[in-house]
N, C-alpha and C positions, 0 to 999 in steps of 0.2 A: 409407426407414426409416434412422434414425441410430443405429449401434451405437458404444458405448463401446469404446475400445481398452484393451489390457493395458499398464501401464506408463506413464510419464510421456510427453507428447507435446511434442516440440520446438515452439518458437514458429514460427508460420507466416509467410508472405510480409508483409512490413511490420512484422514484429514482434508480430503478433498471437497472443495466448495467454501466459499469464504464465509467467516462466521458474522453473526448479525452483532454480537456485543463483543467487540475487542477484549474488555477484562475479562469476559467469561470464556474466551478462546483457550482451548488446549493447546500446548507447545506443538508445533507442527501443523496446526490448522490453519488454513488461509485466512487472511484479513483482506480487504478491499476497501478503499477509500478514493474519492475523486477530488479533482481539482479543476478550476476553470482557468485558463490563460486570458490575457488581455487580448484584443485582436492586435495583431502584428507581433506578438511575442513568440511565434512558434519557432521560428529559426533559431534565435537566441537561447530559448529553453533546450532545444535539441542539441546546440552546439555545447551548452554548458554541461549536459549529461554525458555526451560523448568524450568529455575531458574532466570526469568527476576527479576531485582533489583525492589523492592516495589517503591522506588523513581522514576524509570523510567515508571513505570505503572501509578504513579499518576501523572506524567508530560503528558504523553498521555491523561488522562482524563482532565487535566487542559487546554491542547490545543484544546480541544473538538474532539478528535479522539474516535471513538467508532466502533464497529463491525468490529475489524481488525483482519484479518487473514493472514497467511503467509503459502503457500504451497511450497513444493519442489519436484522437478522432477530431479533426477540427481543433477548436479550443478546449475540448474536454480531456482531461487526463485521467487515466484509470490505473490506479497502483494496486498491485496484487503482491502480497509478500507472506511469509511464514516466519515464525520466532522459534527459537530454541527452547526459551524459557517463559513464553508468554508476553503480551503486550506491555503489562505494568512494568516489566523489566526494561523493555525497550524505551518506554517513557521516562523512566527514572534515569537512565544512563544517557540518553540523548538530551534529556531537559536540563542536565547538570553539565552539558559540554559547551564548552567555548567555541569548539569547532562547528558543532550543530547551529549554535546562535549565528556565526559568521556565514555560513552556508546559506541559512534562512535569509538573513539580510541582504546577501549578495543577489538572491533571486526574487525578493519580494515584489520589486518593480514588475515583474512578470505576470503576477497573478491578478486576476479579477475576483476570485473566490477560493478561498484554502480552508476555511475553518467555520464552524457554528459559532453563535454568540458566546458559547462558554469556551471556546478556544479549541475544541475538539475538532479533529479531521472529520470531514464528511462523510461517514461510513456509509458503506453500501451493504444491504443485505441480500442473501441469495434468494432467488425466486424460482430456480431451477437448477437440478443437478442430475446428471447421468453419469454413473460410474463406469459404465462400459466394461469391456473384457480388455485387461492389459495385453499388449503383445505376447506371444509365446518366446521362451527365451531359446 
């Protein structure tokens, strides 16, 4: 039987499980944040991400982002990613980028909620983790 645990669950072996504090996340540890789309924006959001700009993809690589997934459930977007050098570097590199600024402006009209009052992503923290047994080689 799988039982949820009380309180945040630290990342497991190999960095499995999102970190609660992106600034304290170790390189390779999962981070998770959420966005909320405006009603009716679902199709355009998916089209735009099916055609991500090559320069945006290159920026994510430069910033050290890898294993980045965005999941959608209705209007809720769940973003899960890992970083090679930690989130502070990602923030520095993308925050200084004209490409990131242009990408963000081009999508801004699609979002109902994207950040907290301080401009930080809406970070999600782990409440359950099952490391399991990896498949045999």
